DOBA-160027 format. One line per field, with one value per residue: residue number from 1; residue in one letter; chain; y, z, x of N, C-alpha, C in turn. Coordinates in nm, 2 decimals, always signed. Layout:
N
num <- NUM ... $
residuo <- A ... $
cadena <- A ... $
nY <- Y ... $
nZ <- Z ... $
nX <- X ... $
caY <- Y ... $
caZ <- Z ... $
caX <- X ... $
cY <- Y ... $
cZ <- Z ... $
cX <- X ... $
END
This chain:
210
num <- 1 2 3 4 5 6 7 8 9 10 11 12 13 14 15 16 17 18 19 20 21 22 23 24 25 26 27 28 29 30 31 32 33 34 35 36 37 38 39 40 41 42 43 44 45 46 47 48 49 50 51 52 53 54 55 56 57 58 59 60 61 62 63 64 65 66 67 68 69 70 71 72 73 74 75 76 77 78 79 80 81 82 83 84 85 86 87 88 89 90 91 92 93 94 95 96 97 98 99 100 101 102 103 104 105 106 107 108 109 110 111 112 113 114 115 116 117 118 119 120 121 122 123 124 125 126 127 128 129 130 131 132 133 134 135 136 137 138 139 140 141 142 143 144 145 146 147 148 149 150 151 152 153 154 155 156 157 158 159 160 161 162 163 164 165 166 167 168 169 170 171 172 173 174 175 176 177 178 179 180 181 182 183 184 185 186 187 188 189 190 191 192 193 194 195 196 197 198 199 200 201 202 203 204 205 206 207 208 209 210 $
residuo <- M I Y Q I D N D D Y I V N I E R K N N K N T Y I R V K D D L S I L V T T N Y L V S D K K V K S L L D K N Y D F L V K T I E H Q K K M N A K K E S F Y L L G N V Y D I I I L N N K D I E I I D D K I Y V K S Y D Y L E K W L K K E T R K V F Q K R L D E L Y K K Y E E K I P Y P G L R I R K M K T R W G V C N K Q T K I V T L N S E L I K Y S I D K L D Y V I I H E L S H F L Y F D H S P S F W K Q V S K Y C P D Y K K I R K A L K D $
cadena <- A A A A A A A A A A A A A A A A A A A A A A A A A A A A A A A A A A A A A A A A A A A A A A A A A A A A A A A A A A A A A A A A A A A A A A A A A A A A A A A A A A A A A A A A A A A A A A A A A A A A A A A A A A A A A A A A A A A A A A A A A A A A A A A A A A A A A A A A A A A A A A A A A A A A A A A A A A A A A A A A A A A A A A A A A A A A A A A A A A A A A A A A A A A A A A A A A A A A A A A A A A A A A A A A A A $
nY <- +0.49 +0.16 -0.14 -0.49 -0.73 -1.05 -1.03 -0.79 -0.43 -0.21 +0.11 +0.26 +0.47 +0.67 +0.79 +0.99 +1.03 +1.15 +0.91 +0.60 +0.34 +0.14 +0.15 -0.03 +0.01 -0.07 +0.11 +0.24 +0.28 +0.08 +0.14 +0.14 +0.24 +0.35 +0.43 +0.57 +0.62 +0.91 +0.83 +0.58 +0.41 +0.38 +0.13 -0.02 +0.00 -0.15 -0.40 -0.44 -0.46 -0.69 -0.88 -0.86 -0.97 -1.18 -1.08 -0.84 -0.95 -1.08 -0.86 -0.69 -0.85 -0.86 -0.58 -0.54 -0.69 -0.54 -0.31 -0.40 -0.44 -0.18 -0.09 -0.17 -0.08 -0.09 -0.03 +0.00 -0.27 -0.29 -0.32 -0.12 -0.01 +0.18 +0.49 +0.71 +1.05 +1.36 +1.59 +1.55 +1.56 +1.37 +1.10 +0.87 +0.63 +0.39 +0.10 +0.21 +0.44 +0.76 +0.96 +1.21 +1.15 +0.89 +0.97 +1.17 +1.02 +0.86 +1.05 +1.14 +0.91 +0.88 +1.09 +1.03 +0.78 +0.86 +1.02 +0.83 +0.63 +0.78 +0.86 +0.61 +0.53 +0.72 +0.67 +0.41 +0.43 +0.58 +0.39 +0.24 +0.13 +0.09 +0.25 +0.40 +0.55 +0.83 +0.77 +0.88 +0.88 +0.69 +0.62 +0.39 +0.18 -0.16 -0.47 -0.70 -0.66 -0.56 -0.37 -0.16 -0.11 +0.14 +0.17 +0.34 +0.58 +0.63 +0.58 +0.46 +0.26 +0.21 -0.01 +0.10 -0.04 -0.14 +0.02 -0.09 -0.29 -0.42 -0.24 -0.37 -0.53 -0.33 -0.21 -0.42 -0.44 -0.20 -0.22 -0.43 -0.32 -0.10 -0.25 -0.34 -0.15 -0.22 -0.49 -0.60 -0.84 -1.14 -1.28 -1.50 -1.32 -1.08 -1.15 -1.19 -0.93 -0.81 -0.95 -0.84 -0.60 -0.67 -0.92 -1.11 -1.16 -1.38 -1.49 -1.27 -1.22 -1.45 -1.42 -1.20 -1.32 -1.50 $
nZ <- -2.61 -2.53 -2.42 -2.40 -2.16 -2.05 -1.98 -1.84 -1.86 -2.00 -2.01 -2.30 -2.39 -2.66 -2.80 -3.05 -3.25 -3.43 -3.49 -3.59 -3.50 -3.30 -2.96 -2.67 -2.35 -2.01 -1.76 -1.42 -1.32 -1.45 -1.69 -2.05 -2.25 -2.57 -2.80 -3.10 -3.46 -3.65 -3.86 -3.80 -3.76 -3.53 -3.56 -3.65 -3.42 -3.24 -3.36 -3.32 -3.04 -3.01 -3.12 -2.93 -2.70 -2.51 -2.40 -2.28 -2.08 -1.91 -1.83 -1.71 -1.49 -1.36 -1.29 -1.12 -0.90 -0.83 -0.76 -0.54 -0.36 -0.31 -0.16 +0.10 +0.38 +0.55 +0.87 +1.13 +1.22 +1.20 +1.00 +0.77 +0.60 +0.31 +0.26 +0.02 +0.04 -0.08 +0.07 +0.30 +0.46 +0.61 +0.82 +1.08 +1.18 +1.39 +1.21 +0.97 +0.72 +0.63 +0.36 +0.12 -0.12 -0.29 -0.35 -0.17 +0.06 +0.04 +0.06 +0.31 +0.46 +0.42 +0.57 +0.82 +0.87 +0.89 +1.12 +1.32 +1.31 +1.39 +1.65 +1.78 +1.75 +1.90 +2.16 +2.21 +2.19 +2.42 +2.62 +2.62 +2.81 +2.75 +2.59 +2.30 +1.98 +1.89 +1.64 +1.30 +1.10 +0.83 +0.58 +0.37 +0.10 +0.11 -0.04 +0.07 +0.33 +0.66 +0.81 +0.84 +0.97 +0.97 +1.08 +1.04 +0.93 +1.12 +1.09 +1.09 +0.88 +0.80 +0.68 +0.49 +0.47 +0.72 +0.86 +0.82 +1.00 +1.34 +1.64 +1.81 +1.63 +1.48 +1.68 +1.75 +1.51 +1.52 +1.77 +1.70 +1.50 +1.65 +1.83 +1.67 +1.68 +1.89 +1.85 +1.55 +1.41 +1.40 +1.64 +1.94 +2.15 +2.04 +2.00 +2.26 +2.35 +2.20 +2.31 +2.56 +2.55 +2.40 +2.48 +2.35 +2.10 +1.93 +1.87 +1.74 +1.53 +1.38 +1.30 +1.13 +0.93 +0.82 $
nX <- -2.18 -2.32 -2.20 -2.24 -2.14 -2.13 -2.40 -2.40 -2.41 -2.18 -2.03 -1.91 -1.66 -1.56 -1.28 -1.17 -0.89 -0.60 -0.47 -0.31 -0.36 -0.59 -0.68 -0.78 -0.91 -0.97 -1.11 -1.07 -1.33 -1.46 -1.56 -1.52 -1.26 -1.21 -0.97 -0.92 -0.90 -1.03 -1.18 -1.29 -1.58 -1.87 -1.98 -1.76 -1.61 -1.76 -1.74 -1.46 -1.46 -1.61 -1.43 -1.23 -1.34 -1.29 -1.05 -1.15 -1.33 -1.15 -0.99 -1.17 -1.25 -1.00 -0.97 -1.19 -1.11 -0.89 -1.01 -1.16 -0.96 -0.88 -1.09 -1.06 -0.88 -0.58 -0.45 -0.23 -0.28 -0.56 -0.86 -1.02 -1.32 -1.33 -1.48 -1.58 -1.62 -1.70 -1.71 -1.56 -1.25 -1.08 -1.18 -1.20 -1.43 -1.54 -1.52 -1.48 -1.34 -1.36 -1.31 -1.21 -1.09 -0.90 -0.64 -0.60 -0.61 -0.38 -0.18 -0.23 -0.18 +0.10 +0.20 +0.10 +0.23 +0.50 +0.47 +0.38 +0.58 +0.81 +0.73 +0.72 +0.98 +1.12 +1.01 +1.09 +1.36 +1.42 +1.39 +1.61 +1.87 +2.13 +2.41 +2.35 +2.35 +2.14 +1.92 +1.87 +1.57 +1.45 +1.21 +1.08 +0.95 +1.01 +1.11 +1.22 +1.30 +1.22 +1.33 +1.63 +1.95 +2.20 +2.50 +2.71 +2.61 +2.43 +2.15 +1.82 +1.62 +1.29 +1.04 +0.78 +0.54 +0.50 +0.31 +0.07 +0.05 +0.01 +0.10 +0.28 +0.43 +0.55 +0.70 +0.88 +1.04 +1.17 +1.31 +1.47 +1.63 +1.75 +1.89 +2.10 +2.28 +2.44 +2.50 +2.60 +2.56 +2.37 +2.39 +2.37 +2.40 +2.30 +2.02 +1.95 +1.97 +1.77 +1.55 +1.54 +1.40 +1.19 +1.02 +0.85 +0.96 +1.01 +0.76 +0.64 +0.82 +0.78 +0.52 +0.54 +0.68 +0.50 $
caY <- +0.35 +0.06 -0.28 -0.59 -0.84 -1.14 -0.98 -0.66 -0.32 -0.13 +0.23 +0.26 +0.61 +0.66 +0.91 +0.98 +1.12 +1.13 +0.80 +0.49 +0.22 +0.15 +0.10 -0.05 +0.01 -0.08 +0.21 +0.20 +0.27 -0.03 +0.19 +0.10 +0.36 +0.31 +0.54 +0.53 +0.72 +0.98 +0.76 +0.46 +0.42 +0.31 -0.01 -0.08 -0.01 -0.26 -0.52 -0.46 -0.50 -0.83 -0.95 -0.86 -1.00 -1.25 -0.98 -0.75 -1.03 -1.10 -0.73 -0.64 -0.92 -0.81 -0.45 -0.56 -0.74 -0.43 -0.21 -0.45 -0.42 -0.04 -0.07 -0.20 +0.00 -0.15 +0.07 -0.05 -0.40 -0.28 -0.31 -0.02 +0.01 +0.32 +0.55 +0.84 +1.16 +1.48 +1.70 +1.51 +1.54 +1.23 +1.08 +0.73 +0.60 +0.24 +0.02 +0.29 +0.56 +0.85 +1.05 +1.28 +1.08 +0.79 +1.04 +1.24 +0.91 +0.82 +1.16 +1.14 +0.79 +0.90 +1.18 +0.95 +0.69 +0.94 +1.06 +0.71 +0.57 +0.87 +0.86 +0.48 +0.52 +0.80 +0.61 +0.29 +0.48 +0.63 +0.28 +0.17 +0.16 +0.09 +0.37 +0.39 +0.69 +0.86 +0.75 +0.94 +0.79 +0.69 +0.54 +0.35 +0.05 -0.25 -0.60 -0.82 -0.63 -0.48 -0.26 -0.16 -0.02 +0.18 +0.21 +0.45 +0.71 +0.63 +0.59 +0.34 +0.27 +0.12 -0.04 +0.18 -0.13 -0.17 +0.10 -0.18 -0.39 -0.37 -0.16 -0.47 -0.57 -0.21 -0.20 -0.53 -0.41 -0.09 -0.27 -0.51 -0.23 -0.03 -0.35 -0.36 -0.05 -0.29 -0.61 -0.59 -0.97 -1.20 -1.38 -1.51 -1.19 -0.99 -1.19 -1.16 -0.79 -0.79 -1.00 -0.75 -0.50 -0.74 -1.06 -1.20 -1.13 -1.50 -1.50 -1.16 -1.25 -1.56 -1.36 -1.12 -1.41 -1.58 $
caZ <- -2.65 -2.43 -2.47 -2.30 -2.13 -1.95 -1.94 -1.78 -1.95 -1.98 -2.09 -2.39 -2.44 -2.78 -2.83 -3.19 -3.27 -3.56 -3.47 -3.69 -3.43 -3.21 -2.83 -2.59 -2.21 -1.91 -1.66 -1.28 -1.29 -1.53 -1.83 -2.15 -2.33 -2.70 -2.86 -3.24 -3.57 -3.68 -3.97 -3.75 -3.72 -3.41 -3.60 -3.65 -3.28 -3.19 -3.42 -3.25 -2.91 -3.02 -3.14 -2.81 -2.60 -2.40 -2.33 -2.19 -1.97 -1.82 -1.78 -1.62 -1.37 -1.29 -1.24 -1.01 -0.79 -0.79 -0.69 -0.41 -0.27 -0.27 -0.07 +0.23 +0.42 +0.67 +0.95 +1.26 +1.25 +1.19 +0.86 +0.75 +0.47 +0.26 +0.21 -0.04 +0.06 -0.13 +0.17 +0.42 +0.44 +0.66 +0.96 +1.11 +1.28 +1.40 +1.11 +0.84 +0.71 +0.54 +0.30 +0.00 -0.24 -0.27 -0.36 -0.04 +0.16 +0.02 +0.11 +0.46 +0.51 +0.42 +0.68 +0.94 +0.88 +0.95 +1.26 +1.41 +1.32 +1.47 +1.79 +1.84 +1.76 +2.02 +2.28 +2.24 +2.22 +2.56 +2.71 +2.61 +2.91 +2.69 +2.52 +2.16 +1.92 +1.85 +1.50 +1.21 +1.05 +0.69 +0.55 +0.23 +0.08 +0.08 -0.07 +0.14 +0.47 +0.74 +0.86 +0.81 +1.05 +0.92 +1.20 +1.00 +0.92 +1.24 +1.04 +1.08 +0.77 +0.82 +0.57 +0.50 +0.49 +0.87 +0.91 +0.81 +1.11 +1.48 +1.71 +1.86 +1.52 +1.45 +1.79 +1.73 +1.41 +1.57 +1.87 +1.63 +1.44 +1.75 +1.89 +1.58 +1.71 +1.98 +1.79 +1.41 +1.36 +1.46 +1.74 +2.06 +2.23 +1.97 +2.03 +2.41 +2.36 +2.15 +2.41 +2.68 +2.53 +2.33 +2.52 +2.26 +1.97 +1.85 +1.82 +1.65 +1.42 +1.31 +1.25 +1.02 +0.82 +0.76 $
caX <- -2.22 -2.33 -2.16 -2.28 -2.04 -2.18 -2.53 -2.39 -2.39 -2.07 -2.02 -1.79 -1.63 -1.48 -1.20 -1.12 -0.77 -0.54 -0.37 -0.32 -0.41 -0.70 -0.65 -0.89 -0.86 -1.07 -1.07 -1.10 -1.47 -1.51 -1.60 -1.43 -1.22 -1.15 -0.90 -0.91 -0.89 -1.15 -1.26 -1.34 -1.72 -1.92 -2.00 -1.63 -1.56 -1.84 -1.68 -1.34 -1.49 -1.65 -1.31 -1.15 -1.44 -1.22 -0.96 -1.24 -1.38 -1.03 -0.94 -1.27 -1.24 -0.88 -1.00 -1.28 -1.02 -0.81 -1.10 -1.19 -0.85 -0.88 -1.20 -1.01 -0.76 -0.51 -0.38 -0.19 -0.35 -0.70 -0.90 -1.13 -1.38 -1.31 -1.60 -1.54 -1.72 -1.63 -1.71 -1.49 -1.11 -1.06 -1.23 -1.22 -1.53 -1.55 -1.44 -1.49 -1.26 -1.43 -1.21 -1.26 -1.04 -0.79 -0.52 -0.59 -0.58 -0.24 -0.10 -0.25 -0.11 +0.24 +0.23 +0.07 +0.34 +0.61 +0.44 +0.37 +0.71 +0.90 +0.69 +0.75 +1.12 +1.16 +0.96 +1.17 +1.50 +1.43 +1.39 +1.74 +1.97 +2.26 +2.45 +2.34 +2.33 +2.00 +1.92 +1.78 +1.47 +1.41 +1.10 +1.07 +0.89 +1.12 +1.05 +1.27 +1.34 +1.13 +1.41 +1.78 +2.03 +2.33 +2.58 +2.80 +2.53 +2.34 +2.01 +1.74 +1.53 +1.18 +0.96 +0.65 +0.43 +0.47 +0.20 -0.05 +0.06 -0.01 +0.21 +0.38 +0.52 +0.64 +0.80 +0.98 +1.13 +1.25 +1.40 +1.56 +1.73 +1.83 +1.99 +2.21 +2.39 +2.52 +2.55 +2.57 +2.53 +2.25 +2.45 +2.29 +2.40 +2.21 +1.89 +1.93 +1.95 +1.63 +1.45 +1.53 +1.30 +1.08 +1.03 +0.78 +1.01 +1.00 +0.62 +0.62 +0.90 +0.72 +0.40 +0.58 +0.72 +0.39 $
cY <- +0.26 -0.07 -0.38 -0.70 -0.92 -1.08 -0.85 -0.55 -0.24 -0.01 +0.23 +0.41 +0.60 +0.80 +0.90 +1.08 +1.09 +1.03 +0.69 +0.37 +0.25 +0.08 +0.08 -0.07 +0.00 +0.02 +0.17 +0.19 +0.17 +0.02 +0.15 +0.22 +0.30 +0.44 +0.50 +0.65 +0.79 +0.91 +0.63 +0.48 +0.35 +0.16 -0.08 -0.10 -0.13 -0.39 -0.55 -0.51 -0.65 -0.92 -0.96 -0.90 -1.07 -1.16 -0.89 -0.83 -1.04 -0.97 -0.67 -0.71 -0.88 -0.67 -0.45 -0.60 -0.62 -0.33 -0.26 -0.43 -0.27 -0.01 -0.10 -0.13 -0.05 -0.04 +0.02 -0.17 -0.40 -0.27 -0.21 -0.03 +0.16 +0.37 +0.69 +0.94 +1.29 +1.59 +1.67 +1.49 +1.40 +1.21 +0.93 +0.71 +0.45 +0.17 +0.08 +0.41 +0.64 +0.95 +1.10 +1.22 +0.98 +0.87 +1.11 +1.14 +0.87 +0.92 +1.16 +1.03 +0.81 +0.99 +1.11 +0.85 +0.75 +0.97 +0.94 +0.65 +0.65 +0.86 +0.73 +0.47 +0.60 +0.73 +0.49 +0.33 +0.52 +0.51 +0.21 +0.22 +0.16 +0.22 +0.35 +0.53 +0.71 +0.86 +0.85 +0.84 +0.81 +0.59 +0.51 +0.21 -0.04 -0.39 -0.71 -0.79 -0.54 -0.36 -0.28 -0.07 +0.01 +0.24 +0.34 +0.59 +0.73 +0.66 +0.46 +0.36 +0.17 +0.11 +0.02 +0.09 -0.17 -0.09 +0.02 -0.27 -0.33 -0.32 -0.26 -0.51 -0.45 -0.20 -0.30 -0.49 -0.30 -0.13 -0.36 -0.42 -0.15 -0.12 -0.37 -0.26 -0.11 -0.41 -0.61 -0.72 -1.02 -1.31 -1.40 -1.39 -1.09 -1.02 -1.17 -1.02 -0.75 -0.83 -0.92 -0.65 -0.55 -0.88 -1.16 -1.19 -1.25 -1.51 -1.39 -1.18 -1.35 -1.50 -1.27 -1.20 -1.48 -1.49 $
cZ <- -2.53 -2.49 -2.36 -2.29 -2.02 -1.89 -1.86 -1.88 -1.91 -2.07 -2.18 -2.43 -2.55 -2.80 -2.96 -3.20 -3.40 -3.55 -3.56 -3.62 -3.34 -3.08 -2.75 -2.44 -2.12 -1.80 -1.52 -1.25 -1.38 -1.66 -1.92 -2.24 -2.46 -2.77 -3.01 -3.34 -3.59 -3.77 -3.92 -3.70 -3.59 -3.44 -3.60 -3.51 -3.22 -3.24 -3.35 -3.11 -2.91 -3.04 -3.02 -2.68 -2.48 -2.32 -2.23 -2.07 -1.86 -1.75 -1.68 -1.48 -1.29 -1.22 -1.12 -0.89 -0.74 -0.71 -0.55 -0.31 -0.22 -0.17 +0.08 +0.26 +0.55 +0.74 +1.09 +1.31 +1.24 +1.04 +0.86 +0.61 +0.43 +0.21 +0.15 -0.02 +0.02 -0.02 +0.30 +0.39 +0.48 +0.80 +0.97 +1.22 +1.27 +1.30 +0.97 +0.84 +0.60 +0.49 +0.16 -0.13 -0.20 -0.27 -0.22 +0.07 +0.16 +0.08 +0.26 +0.52 +0.52 +0.54 +0.81 +0.97 +0.94 +1.09 +1.36 +1.42 +1.40 +1.61 +1.85 +1.85 +1.88 +2.15 +2.32 +2.26 +2.36 +2.66 +2.71 +2.72 +2.86 +2.61 +2.37 +2.10 +1.89 +1.70 +1.42 +1.15 +0.90 +0.67 +0.40 +0.21 +0.04 +0.05 +0.02 +0.28 +0.53 +0.79 +0.83 +0.91 +0.99 +1.03 +1.16 +0.99 +1.03 +1.19 +1.04 +0.97 +0.80 +0.70 +0.59 +0.52 +0.63 +0.92 +0.90 +0.93 +1.25 +1.54 +1.76 +1.75 +1.48 +1.55 +1.78 +1.63 +1.45 +1.67 +1.80 +1.57 +1.54 +1.82 +1.80 +1.61 +1.82 +1.93 +1.64 +1.34 +1.42 +1.56 +1.85 +2.14 +2.17 +2.01 +2.18 +2.43 +2.31 +2.25 +2.53 +2.67 +2.45 +2.36 +2.42 +2.12 +1.88 +1.79 +1.71 +1.52 +1.32 +1.23 +1.13 +0.90 +0.75 +0.66 $
cX <- -2.22 -2.29 -2.19 -2.18 -2.10 -2.31 -2.52 -2.36 -2.27 -2.07 -1.90 -1.77 -1.53 -1.41 -1.13 -1.01 -0.71 -0.43 -0.41 -0.39 -0.52 -0.66 -0.77 -0.84 -0.98 -1.03 -1.11 -1.25 -1.54 -1.57 -1.49 -1.39 -1.15 -1.10 -0.87 -0.91 -1.03 -1.24 -1.32 -1.49 -1.75 -1.93 -1.87 -1.58 -1.63 -1.78 -1.54 -1.36 -1.53 -1.52 -1.22 -1.23 -1.37 -1.12 -1.04 -1.29 -1.27 -0.99 -1.04 -1.27 -1.12 -0.91 -1.09 -1.20 -0.94 -0.89 -1.14 -1.08 -0.85 -0.99 -1.17 -0.88 -0.71 -0.43 -0.36 -0.27 -0.50 -0.74 -1.02 -1.19 -1.36 -1.44 -1.56 -1.66 -1.65 -1.62 -1.63 -1.34 -1.07 -1.11 -1.25 -1.32 -1.56 -1.46 -1.45 -1.40 -1.32 -1.33 -1.26 -1.21 -0.93 -0.66 -0.49 -0.55 -0.44 -0.15 -0.11 -0.17 +0.04 +0.28 +0.21 +0.18 +0.46 +0.59 +0.44 +0.51 +0.81 +0.86 +0.73 +0.91 +1.17 +1.12 +1.06 +1.31 +1.52 +1.44 +1.53 +1.83 +2.11 +2.29 +2.44 +2.31 +2.18 +2.00 +1.83 +1.68 +1.45 +1.30 +1.09 +1.01 +1.00 +1.05 +1.09 +1.31 +1.23 +1.20 +1.56 +1.84 +2.16 +2.41 +2.67 +2.73 +2.44 +2.19 +1.94 +1.63 +1.42 +1.09 +0.82 +0.53 +0.40 +0.36 +0.07 -0.06 +0.04 +0.12 +0.32 +0.48 +0.61 +0.74 +0.91 +1.08 +1.22 +1.35 +1.51 +1.67 +1.81 +1.93 +2.11 +2.32 +2.48 +2.58 +2.51 +2.54 +2.40 +2.29 +2.35 +2.29 +2.31 +2.06 +1.85 +1.90 +1.81 +1.53 +1.44 +1.42 +1.18 +1.08 +0.96 +0.83 +1.00 +0.86 +0.59 +0.69 +0.84 +0.59 +0.43 +0.63 +0.61 +0.31 $
END
């Protein structure tokens, strides 16, 4: 079935099951899925879509915005357009990233994040003249923090979202957390320690807050 919304045609897929209620959903590809009972006719489905017209308009607009976000990929301060090619695992050329699926891209990003974060942690740890423990690395998405230092377990946790930012911002967060092995508060001594290995920390810190 084809259903028109704001002069645009949308494919309506009808799944009939042995259920009592009818459910309407807009899918990622902007097709409309209607799940209903075996006895509900196409005419009745059309009537239900008409009754839910405003809902469909809002939901389609929301899905379009979500799809637009998916089309851009942020990696180490750069923005790439995502191009889906079934015969390509992953390849970055200029400002485009070619990949076989969004799922594959997510899995690749997870591995790449681990690799980049570990490499930067190792490089910055080697620069420290002060005696600090070599930390373990944990990566997870955090809403309110870019990083966490646990002195007892000797583990530094980094926010996975940092992979979207430039290397200088990632380095600042790592230096910040490594410095907590020496000063666990945010005293002037702590910030002096941070500035030793990240002289522009104030500028970078402000950028991460904005």
